[in-house]
N, C-alpha and C positions, 0 to 999 in steps of 0.2 A: 215716279220714283225709280231710281236706277237700281237694278239687281246687282248685288255684289257677291261674287263667289267666295265662299268661306272654305279655306283649306283645313283639313283635319290633320295635316302633317305631311311628311315625305311620302312618296309613293312606296308600295311594298318593297320593291327591290332596293330602293334607296335607303329605306329603314333598315333592311337586313344588312346592307353594306355598312351603314353607319354603326349599327350595333356590333358587327364583327370587328370593325376598326376600334371601337370603344373597348371591346373585350381585350384585344391585344395591348392597347394602350394602358389599360388597367393592370394587366400582368406585367408589362414592361416597367410601369411605375413602381410596383411592389419590388421587383428585382433590383431596380436602380436605387431605390431608397434603402435597400438592405446592403448597398455597397458591393453587390456581386458582379458588377461590370468593371470594377477597379482592377488595374493590372497587378500582377504578383511577380514582378521582375526577379526578386530574390529566389523564388522557387525555380524558375527556369535557369537561372545562372548556376544554382547548385546542381540541378539536373544535368545540364550540359557538361558541367565540370566532372560529374561522376561518370557520364557516358564516355567522355574523351579520355579520362583516366583509365577506364576499363578497356578502351580501344588500344591505348598505348600498352597496357598490361598484356593484351593479346599479342601485340607485335613483339614484345620482349620475350614472351613465352615461346613464340614461334622460332625466334632466333636461338633460344637456349635448347630447345628439343631437337633442332636440326633436321636431318633426313629421317624423320620418323612418321609413321602413319597416324600418330597422335595429332599430327597437323590437321586432321579432319575434325577433331574436337574443337580445335582453335577456330577453324573455319566456321563451324556451326555457331560458336560464340560470337564471331564477327557478324554473321548473318542476323542474329538476334539484336546486337547492338546497332547495326545499320537500320533495322526496322524501328527501333526506339528513336534514333536520330531522325528518321523520316517522320515520325509522329510530331516531333518538335518543329520540323520544317513545315508540316501541315498547319500547325498552330501559328507559326510566324506568318504564313500566307493569309491566315484569317485575322491577323493583327491581335492575337491573343497575348503575345509576349511583351511587347514594348508599346509605349504610347505613340512613339514616332512611326508613321507609316513607312518612311524611308528606311529606318533601322530594321523594321520587320522584314521589309522587302530584301534587303541585303543579307540579313541572317538567313532568310528562307532560301535565297539563291545559293549561298555558300553551302548550306547543309544539304540541299536537294541535289545540286549539280556535283559539287566537289567530293562530298562524302557518300551520298546514296547512289548517284548516277542517274537521277531523274532530271528532266528539263523543268525548271521552275515556271517558265512561260507556259509549257504544255499543261502542267498541273494546275496552274492558276486558271487558265481558260476553261479547262474541262471541269474542274471542281466548282467554279462559280456558276457554270451552267447547270450543274447538278443541284446546287443549293437553291437556285431560283425555281427549278422545276423537278423536284424529287419524284421519281417513279412516273414521270409523265411521258407517255409514248410520243416519240418524235422530237422531244426536247431535252430529255435527260440522257447524256452520253453514257452514263453508267449502266444503262440497260441496252446498250447497243454493242454487241460483241460478235466477232466473226466466227467464234467457236460455240460459245454457250448461247442458247436461245432463251430469251426471257419472256417471250410472248408467243402464242400460237402462230401469229403472222410471221414472225421471224423463223419459227420452226418450219413453216411451209416452204420457206426459201432454201432450206438446207438440201444439199445434194451429195451423193457419194459418201466419202469417208466422214465428212462433216455431219451428214445426216445420221450416220451410224453412231457417232459420238454423241450427238444431241439427244438421240433416243435413250441414251443411258447416262445423260449428263449429271443427274443427281448423284449417282454412285461414283461417277468419274470426277466429280467436282474437285475433291481434295487432291487426287493424283494429278489433275490438270494444273493445280496451283504450283506444282514443282517447276513448271515452266514459266510461271508468272514473272519471275525476276528478269528472265530474258525478254519477255514481252514488254515490260516496263522500260528496259534499256532501249529496245527497238523503237518504242514510241518516242523516247527522248531524242534519238538520233534522227528519226523521220521529221520531227518538229524543227530542230535547229538547222537541218539541211533542206527543209522543204520551202515552198514558196510563200507560205503564210507569214503573217507579221510576227516577229519575235523581238521583244525588247532586249537590248544588249546581246544581240546575236553573236558577235565575235567572242564576248566573254563566256557565253554559254558553251560555245564550241570548244574553247580552250579548256574550261573546267571539266567538261565531259570527256575530252580527250585524255586529260590527266587521270581521271577516275576510271575510265573504261579501257584505256590502252596501257598507260604507263604502270598503274598499280598492279594489274594482272601480270604484266610482263615481269615485274619484280619477283613474282612467285617462281617463274620459270628460270630466272637467273640464279636464285638461291636454293631451289629445290629440284630434285630429279623430276623429269617430265611427268611421270605417272602420278607422283604424289601432288605435284603442282596442279595438274588437270583435275584430279579428284577433289582437292581442296577448293579449287575455284567452283567446281560443280556443286559441292556441298553448301558453300556459302550462298550461291545463287538459289538453290533449292530451299534452304531454310528461310532466306529472305522472302522468296515468293510465297511460300506457304504461310508464313507469319503475317505478311501484309494482307494476303487474300482472306485469311481466316479472321483477321481483325475488322476488315471492312465489310465482309459478306453479311454478317448478321444485321447490319444497320437497316436495310430496306428490302432485301430479297425475300419474296414471299408475302410482302405487305401489299395492300391494295394499290393497283396501278390506275393512273388517271389518263383520260383522253384529252386532246387539245381543247375539246368543247367543255371540259369541266369548269365549274364555276366556284370551286372552293376558295374561301378567303385564305389569307396567309397563315393564320393560326391553325386552322383545320388542315390545310395542305401539308404543313410541316409535321403536325402531330400524328395524323392518321396514316401517313406513309412511312413513319419511322418506328423503329423497335428499340427499346432500351434493354440492356442486359442487367439483370439483378445481380447484386453482389457487393463486396466490400471494397476497401481501398486497393486490394490486390488486383481485382478486375480493372480498376481504373489505371493502375500502373501497367498491367499486362496489355491493355488495349489503348493506352495513351489518351484516355478520356472518351474514346469513341463509344464506350458502353452507355454513356449518357447522350445518345444520338438525338433524342427529341429536344433536349435543352440546347445541345450544340446547334441544331437547325434553327431554333427560335432565337438564339443569341449567339451568332457565329463568332463574335469577338470576345466571348467570355473566357477567361483563363481557366485552365483545367482544375485548379484547387477549389473553385467556387461551384462546380457543376453539381456536386452531391447536395449541397444546401438548396440550390436552385431546383433540383429535382423534387424536393418535398413541396416547394411552393407551386410548381407547375402541375404536379399530379393532383394536388388538392384543388387547384383552380379548375382543371379539366373535369374533375368529379363534380364540382359545383355547377359547371356549365353543361354537363352531360356530354362531354367529348370523350370518345373512346381513347384510352391511354394504354399502350401495350408495353408490358415489362415482363420478361421471361428469363429463365436461367440460360447460361451460355450453351449448355448441352441441348436444351429445348430449342434454342434459336437455330442451331445447326440442323436439328431434326426437321424443323419447319422449312428451312432453306432447301435441304435435300428433297423433301417430299414435294415441294413446289416445282423444283427443276425437273423432277421425274414426271410430274403430271404434265408439264409443258412438253417434255420430250415425247411422252406417249400420246399427246394430242393428235399426232399425225395418224396414229393407228386406232386410238380410242378417244373420241372427243369427250371433253369434260368441261365443267364450268370453272373457268380460270378466275382467280380473284382479281379481275381487272374490271374496273367500273369507273363511271364518272360520278364521283361522290359530290354531294352538295352540303 
């Protein structure tokens, strides 16, 4: 009689992988059946219309007040509006705005390059890598920075002035953001004039030249040099702080993963992300980034659907025993500063960093 091997089912690892896939598929089905992945084009058209109207109003106000130091208030307003426009450019890059991939791409390019002064190609490449590997050492470009050290290993490489800054980086984090606008413009220029692949390179160069050269030059044509320079500086500072303060709470201080981590997609996105608790005001203030967990699970989801999706996802995670982090905006900043200071002090006082290979 021939012995026949009887299988009890998939091997343990295969069963775990199948269950994890099934969990995300189940969540995705709930979200899709609720219509939460459907586009909300009208919302974005009204939003862009309002932002452009406000931008024109700033321009008219600037002309009317003439050679006045009140131009600095206008510049601060422009910095806020440009950050809001950057949020929509980010959403277009994720295909959250329109059904057409090409339309999203062109809208994202125009908003990013011509209005904000960022390279759309640079942003797309960097941000896609971040979404694929959030808080993963060696794979997430958002935790690789020449100034701020996000891991003890990065801290150990700091020398001289950079080491002095990194040792105090938590306390210096927001002051450093005053220079983030310049940093983002520099990254854009390095990308379009670099050797790497850039889709529509000539167009990116032209649009960035208009935004970063011609627009600032107009300030010096119509305003005294001192006021023009101050206004340009205020706009850059407000833009940098607003951008950095909106993106920083998302992952900084959350568990960091190693390349050897075996987390499935659902857990990788949820456990490394932090939501900001609050109302519609926080959603408007942060361009939907306050729902970071939902954004990472469903990157193409329009902003208006994130709040309802959050209720579904948090309940689902509670049912599956997956840790779901949601704090106030103030608490998120406290955690970010505390984490950065611990990393900075690790060179002098070793500590247990929240960096692990979660499973």
